[in-house]
C-alpha positions as CSV (number, residue, x, y, z in Angstrom):
1,X,110.8,44.5,-210.9
2,X,112.3,41.8,-210.6
3,X,115.1,40.9,-208.0
4,X,118.0,42.4,-209.2
5,X,117.1,44.7,-211.7
6,X,116.2,48.4,-211.9
7,X,113.4,50.4,-213.5
8,X,112.5,54.6,-214.4
9,X,109.1,55.0,-214.9
10,X,107.1,58.6,-215.8
11,X,104.4,57.9,-213.7
12,X,105.1,55.4,-210.7
13,X,107.2,51.9,-209.8
14,X,107.3,50.0,-207.0
15,X,110.4,47.4,-205.8
16,X,109.3,44.6,-203.6
17,X,110.0,40.6,-203.3
18,X,108.3,38.3,-204.4
19,X,108.8,39.6,-208.2
20,X,104.7,38.9,-208.8
21,X,103.8,41.3,-205.4
22,X,105.6,43.9,-207.5
23,X,103.9,43.0,-210.4
24,X,100.9,42.9,-208.5
25,X,101.5,46.8,-207.1
26,X,102.2,47.8,-210.9
27,X,99.2,46.9,-212.3
28,X,97.3,48.9,-209.5
29,X,99.2,51.7,-210.6
30,X,98.4,50.8,-214.9
31,X,95.1,51.2,-213.7
32,X,94.6,54.4,-211.9
33,X,95.4,53.5,-208.8
34,X,98.8,55.2,-206.9
35,X,101.8,54.8,-204.7
36,X,99.8,53.6,-201.6
37,X,97.4,51.6,-203.8
38,X,100.1,49.6,-205.2
39,X,101.7,48.6,-201.8
40,X,98.5,47.7,-200.3
41,X,97.8,45.4,-203.4
42,X,101.6,44.5,-203.2
43,X,101.5,43.6,-199.6
44,X,98.6,42.1,-199.4
45,X,99.7,39.5,-202.1
46,X,102.6,38.9,-200.2
47,X,100.7,37.3,-197.4
48,X,99.8,34.8,-200.0
49,X,103.2,34.3,-202.2
50,X,105.8,34.2,-199.0
51,X,103.5,33.2,-196.2
52,X,106.7,32.5,-194.2
53,X,107.0,36.3,-194.4
54,X,104.2,37.7,-193.6
55,X,100.4,37.2,-193.3
56,X,96.8,38.8,-193.7
57,X,97.7,38.8,-189.1
58,X,101.2,39.5,-189.3
59,X,102.5,40.8,-186.2
60,X,103.3,44.3,-187.8
61,X,103.2,47.1,-190.5
62,X,105.3,49.8,-190.1
63,X,105.7,52.5,-192.6
64,X,106.7,55.9,-194.1
65,X,105.1,57.6,-196.0
66,X,104.9,61.0,-198.0
67,X,101.7,62.5,-198.9
68,X,101.9,63.9,-202.7
69,X,98.9,66.1,-202.1
70,X,100.5,68.0,-198.9
71,X,103.7,67.1,-198.9
72,X,103.6,65.7,-194.9
73,X,105.9,62.9,-194.5
74,X,104.2,60.5,-191.8
75,X,104.7,57.6,-189.4
76,X,102.5,54.5,-189.9
77,X,102.6,52.3,-186.4
78,X,100.6,49.2,-186.9
79,X,102.5,47.4,-184.5
80,X,101.2,43.6,-182.2
81,X,99.8,44.8,-178.8
82,X,99.7,42.5,-176.0
83,X,96.2,41.5,-174.7
84,X,94.8,43.3,-172.1
85,X,95.1,40.2,-170.4
86,X,99.0,39.6,-170.6
87,X,101.4,40.0,-167.4
88,X,104.7,39.9,-167.3
89,X,105.0,36.7,-165.6
90,X,102.6,35.1,-167.8
91,X,105.4,32.2,-169.3
92,X,107.4,29.7,-167.1
93,X,111.2,30.5,-167.7
94,X,113.7,28.0,-168.1
95,X,117.1,28.1,-168.1
96,X,118.3,28.2,-171.9
97,X,118.9,25.6,-173.9
98,X,122.2,26.5,-175.6
99,X,120.5,25.8,-179.2
100,X,120.9,28.5,-181.5
101,X,117.9,27.9,-183.2
102,X,115.9,28.4,-179.7
103,X,114.8,32.1,-180.4
104,X,114.4,32.9,-176.8
105,X,117.8,31.4,-175.4
106,X,119.5,33.5,-178.4
107,X,117.7,36.5,-177.8
108,X,116.8,36.4,-173.9
109,X,119.1,34.0,-172.7
110,X,116.4,31.8,-171.3
111,X,114.0,29.2,-172.3
112,X,109.9,29.4,-172.2
113,X,107.9,25.9,-170.9
114,X,106.6,24.6,-174.6
115,X,107.8,27.8,-176.6
116,X,104.5,29.6,-175.3
117,X,105.4,33.0,-176.2
118,X,106.5,31.5,-180.0
119,X,104.2,29.5,-180.9
120,X,100.2,28.4,-180.0
121,X,97.7,30.7,-178.6
122,X,99.8,32.0,-175.6
123,X,102.1,33.6,-178.4
124,X,99.3,35.5,-180.0
125,X,98.8,39.3,-179.7
126,X,96.3,41.7,-181.7
127,X,97.7,41.6,-184.9
128,X,98.6,44.7,-187.3
129,X,99.3,44.0,-190.3
130,X,95.9,43.5,-191.7
131,X,95.2,47.0,-190.3
132,X,98.4,48.6,-192.0
133,X,97.7,47.4,-195.3
134,X,93.6,48.8,-194.5
135,X,94.9,52.1,-193.6
136,X,97.4,52.6,-196.2
137,X,94.7,52.7,-198.8
138,X,91.7,54.6,-196.4
139,X,93.7,57.1,-195.7
140,X,95.5,57.8,-199.2
141,X,94.5,55.3,-202.2
142,X,91.7,56.0,-204.9
143,X,91.1,52.6,-206.1
144,X,88.1,51.0,-204.9
145,X,89.1,48.1,-202.1
146,X,87.9,45.2,-204.1
147,X,90.5,46.1,-206.4
148,X,93.2,46.0,-204.0
149,X,92.3,42.8,-202.8
150,X,91.0,40.7,-206.1
151,X,95.0,40.0,-207.3
152,X,95.4,37.9,-204.2
153,X,92.0,36.6,-204.7
154,X,93.0,35.2,-208.0
155,X,96.5,34.1,-206.9
156,X,94.5,31.9,-204.9
157,X,92.3,30.6,-207.8
158,X,95.5,29.8,-209.9
159,X,97.0,28.4,-206.7
160,X,100.2,29.0,-205.7
161,X,103.3,26.9,-205.3
162,X,105.1,26.3,-202.1
163,X,108.0,27.4,-203.5
164,X,110.3,28.5,-200.5
165,X,107.8,27.9,-198.3
166,X,108.4,24.2,-198.3
167,X,111.6,24.8,-196.4
168,X,109.9,26.7,-193.8
169,X,106.9,24.0,-193.1
170,X,110.2,21.3,-193.2
171,X,112.0,23.1,-190.1
172,X,108.6,23.9,-188.2
173,X,107.2,20.4,-189.2
174,X,106.8,19.2,-185.2
175,X,104.5,22.8,-184.9
176,X,102.5,22.3,-187.5
177,X,101.7,19.0,-187.3
178,X,100.6,19.9,-183.4
179,X,98.0,22.1,-184.6
180,X,95.2,20.5,-187.1
181,X,93.7,23.7,-188.2
182,X,97.7,24.8,-189.2
183,X,98.7,21.4,-190.7
184,X,95.3,21.4,-193.1
185,X,97.6,24.6,-194.1
186,X,100.3,24.1,-195.4
187,X,101.0,20.0,-195.3
188,X,99.9,18.6,-198.2
189,X,97.5,15.4,-197.5
190,X,99.2,14.8,-194.3
191,X,102.7,15.2,-195.7
192,X,105.4,17.9,-195.7
193,X,105.3,19.4,-199.3
194,X,107.6,20.0,-201.9
195,X,108.7,23.2,-203.7
196,X,106.3,22.3,-206.7
197,X,103.2,21.4,-204.6
198,X,100.1,23.8,-204.5
199,X,99.3,25.3,-200.9
200,X,95.6,24.8,-201.5
201,X,94.5,27.3,-198.0
202,X,91.5,25.9,-197.4
203,X,88.7,28.7,-195.9
204,X,90.7,31.1,-197.2
205,X,88.9,32.0,-200.4
206,X,85.9,32.9,-198.2
207,X,87.7,34.5,-195.5
208,X,89.5,37.0,-199.1
209,X,85.7,37.3,-200.0
210,X,84.3,38.2,-196.4
211,X,87.3,41.6,-196.4
212,X,86.4,42.2,-199.5
213,X,82.8,42.8,-199.1
214,X,82.8,44.0,-195.5
215,X,86.2,46.1,-195.3
216,X,89.4,45.3,-193.5
217,X,88.0,46.5,-190.1
218,X,85.9,43.2,-190.3
219,X,89.6,41.8,-188.9
220,X,89.3,43.7,-185.8
221,X,85.4,44.7,-185.0
222,X,83.9,42.0,-187.3
223,X,82.9,38.3,-188.0
224,X,86.4,37.7,-188.8
225,X,87.3,39.0,-185.4
226,X,84.7,37.1,-183.8
227,X,85.7,33.8,-185.7
228,X,89.9,35.0,-184.9
229,X,89.4,35.1,-181.1
230,X,86.7,32.2,-180.1
231,X,89.7,29.9,-182.2
232,X,92.1,31.6,-180.0
233,X,90.5,31.2,-176.5
234,X,89.2,27.6,-176.8
235,X,93.1,26.2,-176.2
236,X,94.1,28.9,-173.4
237,X,94.9,32.1,-174.9
238,X,94.2,35.5,-174.0
239,X,92.9,37.4,-176.9
240,X,89.9,39.3,-175.9
241,X,87.0,40.6,-179.0
242,X,88.0,43.9,-176.9
243,X,91.8,44.0,-177.7
244,X,91.0,43.2,-181.3
245,X,88.1,46.0,-181.6
246,X,89.7,48.7,-180.0
247,X,93.0,48.2,-182.0
248,X,94.1,51.5,-184.3
249,X,97.4,52.0,-186.3
250,X,99.1,55.3,-184.8
251,X,99.5,57.5,-188.0
252,X,101.9,60.4,-186.4
253,X,104.9,62.6,-187.4
254,X,108.2,60.5,-187.7
255,X,111.5,60.1,-185.6
256,X,113.9,61.8,-187.7
257,X,117.3,63.2,-187.8
258,X,119.6,64.9,-190.6
259,X,123.0,63.6,-192.4
260,X,124.7,65.3,-193.9
261,X,122.3,68.0,-195.2
262,X,119.6,64.8,-195.8
263,X,116.3,64.5,-193.9
264,X,116.2,60.5,-193.1
265,X,112.8,59.4,-191.5
266,X,111.6,56.8,-189.6
267,X,108.2,55.7,-188.0
268,X,107.8,55.9,-184.2
269,X,109.0,53.5,-181.3
270,X,108.9,50.6,-180.7
271,X,109.5,50.7,-184.5
272,X,113.4,49.7,-185.2
273,X,114.7,52.9,-187.2
274,X,115.3,54.9,-184.6
275,X,118.4,53.0,-183.7
276,X,119.7,53.5,-187.7
277,X,119.7,57.1,-187.1
278,X,121.4,57.4,-183.9
279,X,124.2,55.5,-185.7
280,X,123.9,57.9,-188.9
281,X,124.2,60.9,-186.2
282,X,127.4,58.8,-185.0
283,X,128.7,58.3,-188.3
284,X,128.6,62.1,-189.5
285,X,130.9,62.7,-186.7
286,X,133.6,61.8,-188.9
287,X,134.6,62.2,-192.9
288,X,132.7,61.2,-195.1
289,X,132.9,57.4,-196.4
290,X,135.8,55.9,-198.2
291,X,134.8,51.8,-198.7
292,X,138.7,51.4,-199.4
293,X,139.7,52.6,-196.2
294,X,140.0,50.3,-193.6
295,X,139.6,53.5,-190.9
296,X,136.0,53.3,-193.1
297,X,135.4,49.9,-191.8
298,X,136.4,49.8,-188.2
299,X,134.8,53.5,-187.6
300,X,131.7,51.9,-188.6
301,X,132.5,48.7,-186.5
302,X,133.0,51.0,-183.4
303,X,129.9,52.9,-183.8
304,X,127.6,49.7,-184.5
305,X,128.9,48.2,-180.8
306,X,127.8,51.4,-179.6
307,X,124.2,51.9,-180.8
308,X,123.0,48.3,-180.4
309,X,124.2,48.6,-176.5
310,X,122.3,51.8,-176.2
311,X,119.6,50.0,-178.5
312,X,119.1,47.0,-175.7
313,X,119.4,49.4,-172.4
314,X,116.9,52.2,-173.0
315,X,114.7,51.1,-176.0
316,X,111.1,50.1,-175.7
317,X,107.4,51.0,-175.8
318,X,107.8,54.5,-175.0
319,X,104.4,54.1,-173.3
320,X,105.2,51.9,-170.4
321,X,109.0,53.3,-169.8
322,X,111.1,56.7,-169.8
323,X,113.1,56.5,-173.6
324,X,115.3,59.1,-174.2
325,X,114.9,59.8,-177.3
326,X,115.3,63.2,-177.6
327,X,119.2,62.2,-176.1
328,X,119.9,59.2,-178.5
329,X,118.6,61.3,-181.8
330,X,121.1,64.5,-180.6
331,X,124.2,65.5,-181.9
332,X,125.5,66.3,-178.8
333,X,125.4,63.1,-177.6
334,X,126.5,61.1,-180.8
335,X,129.8,63.9,-180.6
336,X,130.2,62.6,-176.4
337,X,129.5,58.5,-178.0
338,X,132.2,58.5,-180.3
339,X,135.0,60.8,-178.4
340,X,136.8,58.1,-177.6
341,X,136.6,56.5,-181.3
342,X,138.3,59.8,-182.6
343,X,140.5,60.4,-179.5
344,X,141.8,56.8,-180.1
345,X,141.5,56.1,-183.4
346,X,143.3,52.5,-183.7
347,X,141.5,51.0,-180.3
348,X,139.1,48.3,-180.5
349,X,136.2,47.8,-178.2
350,X,136.8,44.0,-177.0
351,X,134.7,44.3,-173.6
352,X,133.1,41.1,-173.4
353,X,129.4,39.9,-174.2
354,X,126.5,41.8,-172.2
355,X,124.0,41.2,-174.7
356,X,122.5,38.6,-176.4
357,X,122.4,38.7,-180.5
358,X,119.7,38.5,-182.5
359,X,119.0,36.1,-186.0
360,X,117.4,36.9,-189.0
361,X,113.3,36.8,-189.0
362,X,110.9,35.9,-192.0
363,X,110.2,40.3,-193.3
364,X,109.4,41.7,-196.6
365,X,110.2,45.1,-197.5
366,X,108.2,47.3,-200.4
367,X,109.2,50.2,-201.3
368,X,106.6,52.7,-204.1
369,X,106.8,56.2,-205.9
370,X,104.6,58.1,-208.3
371,X,104.9,60.6,-210.4
372,X,101.7,62.9,-208.0
373,X,104.7,63.1,-205.5
374,X,103.5,59.5,-203.3
375,X,106.3,58.5,-201.7
376,X,105.6,54.7,-199.3
377,X,108.4,52.9,-197.5
378,X,106.6,49.7,-195.5
379,X,108.1,46.7,-193.8
380,X,105.6,43.8,-193.3
381,X,106.2,40.7,-191.2
382,X,105.3,37.5,-189.2
383,X,107.8,37.4,-187.0
384,X,109.4,34.3,-187.5
385,X,108.8,32.0,-190.2
386,X,104.5,31.2,-189.8
387,X,104.5,33.3,-186.5
388,X,103.0,31.5,-184.2
389,X,101.8,28.4,-186.5
390,X,98.4,28.8,-185.2
391,X,95.9,29.0,-188.0
392,X,92.4,30.1,-186.6
393,X,90.1,27.7,-187.2
394,X,88.8,27.6,-190.6
395,X,89.4,31.1,-191.8
396,X,93.1,29.8,-193.3
397,X,94.2,33.0,-191.2
398,X,97.7,32.5,-190.1
399,X,98.2,34.1,-186.9
400,X,101.4,36.5,-186.2
401,X,103.3,35.9,-182.3
402,X,103.8,39.2,-181.4
403,X,103.9,38.2,-178.1
404,X,107.7,37.1,-178.6
405,X,109.1,40.3,-179.3
406,X,108.8,41.1,-175.9
407,X,111.4,39.8,-173.5
408,X,109.8,37.2,-171.4
409,X,111.4,37.5,-168.2
410,X,109.5,39.8,-165.9
411,X,111.6,43.2,-164.7
412,X,113.0,44.3,-168.2
413,X,112.8,47.1,-170.4
414,X,110.8,45.3,-172.9
415,X,109.2,42.6,-170.9
416,X,105.3,42.2,-171.3
417,X,102.4,44.2,-170.2
418,X,99.3,44.7,-171.2
419,X,98.7,47.3,-174.0
420,X,101.9,47.3,-174.7
421,X,104.1,47.1,-178.6
422,X,106.8,45.0,-178.7
423,X,110.1,46.3,-180.1
424,X,111.0,44.9,-183.2
425,X,113.9,45.7,-185.6
426,X,112.3,46.9,-188.6
427,X,114.3,49.5,-190.7
428,X,112.1,51.2,-192.8
429,X,113.2,54.6,-193.9
430,X,112.0,57.5,-196.2
431,X,115.2,60.0,-197.1
432,X,115.3,63.5,-198.4
433,X,117.8,64.7,-200.1
434,X,118.2,68.6,-202.1
435,X,117.1,66.4,-205.3
436,X,114.4,63.1,-204.5
437,X,112.9,61.5,-202.5
438,X,113.8,57.6,-201.4
439,X,111.8,55.2,-200.0
440,X,114.1,52.0,-198.6
441,X,114.2,49.3,-196.0
442,X,115.0,45.6,-196.2
443,X,114.5,42.2,-194.0
444,X,116.7,40.8,-191.8
445,X,116.6,40.5,-188.2
446,X,118.1,42.6,-186.0
447,X,120.6,42.7,-189.3
448,X,118.5,45.4,-190.4
449,X,119.6,48.1,-188.4
450,X,123.1,48.5,-189.5
451,X,122.3,47.4,-192.9
452,X,120.2,50.3,-193.0
453,X,122.7,52.6,-192.1
454,X,125.3,51.6,-194.9
455,X,121.9,51.9,-197.0
456,X,121.5,55.3,-196.2
457,X,125.1,56.5,-196.6
458,X,125.2,54.8,-200.4
459,X,122.1,57.2,-201.1
460,X,123.4,60.3,-199.6
461,X,127.0,60.2,-199.1
462,X,128.2,58.5,-202.7
463,X,124.5,59.1,-204.6
464,X,123.4,55.8,-205.3
465,X,121.0,54.8,-207.4
466,X,118.8,52.1,-205.3
467,X,120.0,48.9,-206.9
468,X,123.4,50.5,-206.3
469,X,122.6,51.4,-202.8
470,X,121.2,47.3,-202.2
471,X,125.1,45.9,-203.7
472,X,127.2,47.9,-201.0
473,X,129.1,46.0,-199.1
474,X,127.6,45.0,-195.8
475,X,129.0,44.5,-191.9
476,X,127.3,43.4,-188.7
477,X,128.1,43.6,-185.1
478,X,125.8,44.4,-182.1
479,X,127.3,44.8,-178.7
480,X,130.2,42.3,-179.2
481,X,132.0,41.0,-181.7
482,X,133.0,38.6,-183.7
483,X,131.7,41.2,-186.6
484,X,130.3,39.8,-190.2
485,X,131.7,41.2,-193.3
486,X,130.9,40.5,-196.7
487,X,132.9,39.2,-199.1
488,X,131.6,42.2,-201.2
489,X,133.8,44.3,-199.4
490,X,136.9,46.0,-201.3
491,X,139.7,43.4,-201.0
492,X,142.3,43.1,-198.2
493,X,139.4,45.5,-196.0
494,X,138.5,41.9,-194.2
495,X,142.4,41.5,-193.4
496,X,142.9,44.8,-192.7
497,X,140.8,44.7,-190.1
498,X,142.0,41.3,-188.5
499,X,145.2,43.5,-188.5
500,X,143.6,45.7,-186.4
501,X,142.5,43.5,-183.2
502,X,139.5,42.6,-184.9
503,X,137.2,39.1,-185.0
504,X,136.0,39.1,-188.7
505,X,133.6,36.7,-190.1
506,X,133.6,36.9,-193.9
507,X,130.0,35.8,-195.2
508,X,128.1,35.9,-198.6
509,X,125.5,37.9,-197.6
510,X,124.6,40.0,-194.8
511,X,120.2,40.2,-193.8
512,X,117.8,40.2,-197.2
513,X,116.9,42.0,-200.6
514,X,117.0,45.9,-200.2
515,X,114.4,47.4,-202.0
516,X,113.7,51.0,-202.5
517,X,112.3,53.8,-204.8
518,X,112.6,57.5,-205.7
519,X,111.1,60.2,-207.0
520,X,113.9,63.2,-208.6
521,X,111.8,66.2,-207.5
522,X,112.6,68.3,-210.4
523,X,111.4,66.1,-213.5
524,X,109.3,63.7,-210.8
525,X,110.9,60.5,-213.1
526,X,110.3,57.5,-210.4
527,X,113.0,54.9,-210.0
528,X,112.6,51.5,-208.5
529,X,115.1,48.8,-207.7
530,X,116.1,45.8,-205.5
531,X,118.5,42.7,-205.4
532,X,118.2,39.1,-204.1
533,X,121.9,38.6,-203.3
534,X,121.7,38.4,-199.7
535,X,122.2,35.0,-197.9
536,X,121.4,33.5,-194.7
537,X,117.9,34.8,-194.4
538,X,114.6,33.1,-194.1
């Protein structure tokens, strides 16, 4: 399917962006594959079609899947891992620059010398993306691995226009030109690319041939792993062959809650859906939503602030800290957190800022389902555009910067530690209602967390279709105001919120395109849909 549409199928369907990635996923099902084959092939193709957003060595793939054979709903966590040589004081911390484009200043209230945690060899952790694609296919797919890789090889052979990647290269020209291997991938005869220019990606053809023949694990314990590590270490990186070889995606039970009779599942920490589930628990303390009532939007804003304060205070990799997951997901805790809102329904929390605010990064989401009962919701990302902006020599692989998702300051909940997984903002979700299974998600950095709560409400409270859920009005606020509200909200809501004392910014869009796929339980009809109206997302 393409953006802004919805399709129905008796066999299977996939919602993804770019549109060609969705078509490739659909072709996998046409030749006998299932929803997992479609998701794996679509994700791999996205690495070429939109390389600023994701890559074969991107930092995370996280998913929630339903196995049609067993009925199990499982979490797939293929998040980056800090190398064994990493330490919490490995970056030189400087005062914040005040530049809103500076990731460290905006999210961590500091700067890092040389942006070493964002760009270059010290930004590279163990990449999770390739393993995530591989495990979706290996555990549940049924096509040959060569069939999964072949569409991406064909894309490269045909030539891929830079398209939206051209503007991302331009914004990072100062970094791209710093590394000759990166310049060879992202410049055209030494100049900045135009959207119509073709990406040549030297060396990537041979790399894809190697992946197709040797398998995805070669990226981690084979020839490709050695070439990646050697190149990262030469200019001072700390990634080792042991780091790569020891990496394995985690397939486990999900984190989950119930919301008005629906089961809502997300991938395990340190992925981001836990906070969305907490938001749903708090929203369940109130009557079902009426989007035309200003009090719904007021309560939503107040709930989002509470959830974000908890997220930024308590949540990290639970292997390295005591994260109170059970408390954050308990109905009793939700009732306690919302007591003030219920007791004082007109009160606006205007506490001063305690935490820095985030912004949107380059990420993609895809959802697939088939009539056999297989359902996949998967989020894939490089982090910011082109990740570390550091290409592994002549492999053509753009390495991710999982290390920038740690707080570079020592002594924090999400500070760097060897073997630690960074906190991310993915909102990957699988919803089970009495009559359907729904895979859904979207890109958009921190804004994902809040928008996904609205999307879940649309599916559960309003019985929305995938496209209807995607196009519903959105709100975003973190630990403190101002809040953002899309101009698609009902007339008068923004002014009414201002009258209550809220600081409101009306915007064209919040976060990125939502892509969902659902399977009805009774007749096994698959429906997939997505949109592309949201603004302000890389």
